[in-house]
Phi, psi and omega in degrees: 000138183299322182300316176300320178297317180292316174301320179294318184293314182293337177282331187258355177231122186254333182260135183204181178248145173244127179243143180223170176241131175217129179044054172059023176238139172286137169230130184237139180216145174289149182216153167264119182256150175234145190243140163234095187066234181266355176271131181258148176230152170213135181275149181201161175274130188288354179266008182273159180295331190287332177291316180294324173294321180293323183289330178281326184217093188275014176273118185228170178226131181244144165238131178224139182123187175054042187273172174065032171075012178289149175253356181226155176133175181283151170205163179236146165248132190233121169259132192214161160257141178240145175227159177277130179239113183247014181297123184306317185293327177285318175302324176291316187297309188269003182291141181221145173299338180300335184279353188287359175285335181241341177227153180283339177163185184292351177255003174307128185282352173268354183275123174230153171255144174264128178254116182258119179255106186290150170237350169210135175233131170248116186255137171238116178303326183197162178300131186074011175275154181297143177286136164262132185242142169245122164254134187245000000 
């Protein structure tokens, strides 16, 4: 089932790109993603431009998969809406020491989570493969 494949990919691929739109121009950046089923989360500093952009336009696009210089393998395109999540229990659950270059810890007042709720996921088993689509 495609849903199981997507969940497996989300659990095993943490680095992806997040694209937003500001002033009718696309902006893309690498992000570290965490998954809870089909919902993705990413930590950020609430003082960043991406937070302002997301508040203006919560529609985003995410690419996840094909890490470590690989040219073949599974990947997903995710169309989602994003919201800011400041729930302490989620911030604690998704905290990783990998974030310490940007934030001081789960209690950092600038630490927020971006919660991505997908409405369409396109799963590709390999480069050039036909997409399997999940609409939510």
